[in-house]
TORLOVEX-495291 format. One record per residue (C-alpha): residue number from 1; z, x, y. Coordinates in steps of 0.2 Angstrom, whole numbers, plus 2048, in hexadecimal, padded with zeros to 3 digits. Last residue first. Layout:
[NUM,[Z,X,Y]];
...
This chain:
[81,[707,366,4F0]];
[80,[704,353,4F0]];
[79,[70D,34E,4DF]];
[78,[71E,356,4E3]];
[77,[728,35D,4D5]];
[76,[738,353,4D2]];
[75,[749,358,4D7]];
[74,[74E,348,4DF]];
[73,[74E,34F,4F1]];
[72,[73D,357,4ED]];
[71,[736,346,4E8]];
[70,[73C,33E,4F7]];
[69,[735,34C,503]];
[68,[724,34A,4FA]];
[67,[724,337,4FC]];
[66,[728,338,50E]];
[65,[71C,346,512]];
[64,[70E,33B,509]];
[63,[713,32C,514]];
[62,[712,337,524]];
[61,[701,33E,51E]];
[60,[6FB,32C,51C]];
[59,[701,327,52E]];
[58,[6F8,336,535]];
[57,[6E8,331,52C]];
[56,[6E9,31F,532]];
[55,[6EB,326,544]];
[54,[6DC,331,542]];
[53,[6D2,322,53B]];
[52,[6D7,318,54A]];
[51,[6CF,325,556]];
[50,[6DB,325,565]];
[49,[6D8,31E,577]];
[48,[6D9,322,589]];
[47,[6D1,318,597]];
[46,[6D2,31B,5AA]];
[45,[6C6,329,5AC]];
[44,[6BC,323,59D]];
[43,[6BC,325,58A]];
[42,[6C9,333,58A]];
[41,[6CE,337,579]];
[40,[6E0,338,572]];
[39,[6E6,346,568]];
[38,[6ED,342,556]];
[37,[700,344,555]];
[36,[70A,354,552]];
[35,[701,35F,55F]];
[34,[710,360,56A]];
[33,[706,356,578]];
[32,[702,349,56B]];
[31,[714,347,565]];
[30,[719,344,577]];
[29,[70C,338,57B]];
[28,[70F,32E,56C]];
[27,[722,32E,56F]];
[26,[720,328,581]];
[25,[715,31A,57A]];
[24,[723,314,56E]];
[23,[71F,317,55C]];
[22,[71D,309,54F]];
[21,[70D,311,549]];
[20,[701,303,54A]];
[19,[709,2FA,558]];
[18,[70A,30A,562]];
[17,[6F8,30E,55E]];
[16,[6F3,2FC,563]];
[15,[6FC,2FD,574]];
[14,[6F5,30F,577]];
[13,[6E2,30A,575]];
[12,[6D8,30B,565]];
[11,[6C7,313,563]];
[10,[6BD,30F,553]];
[9,[6B3,31C,54B]];
[8,[6AF,317,539]];
[7,[6B2,327,52F]];
[6,[6A2,331,52B]];
[5,[69E,331,518]];
[4,[698,340,50F]];
[3,[68C,33C,501]];
[2,[67E,348,508]];
[1,[66C,346,501]];
């Protein structure tokens, strides 16, 4: 029997993504276009959303990057390498 868990799939709209990340809508679209932010999904012709767990993962990666950069600037060995 598999012990893998599937993330709870919750789609969130742009205002919530913006609130959660602190980014303006234009920044979210620009980063997504460059492949530096999770890609949106099309729920219907007039409805675009993002998977919340992908936004959470992106934020976690940013936190790890910050911690690694701080440790490197202090001459310490990064924990997440």
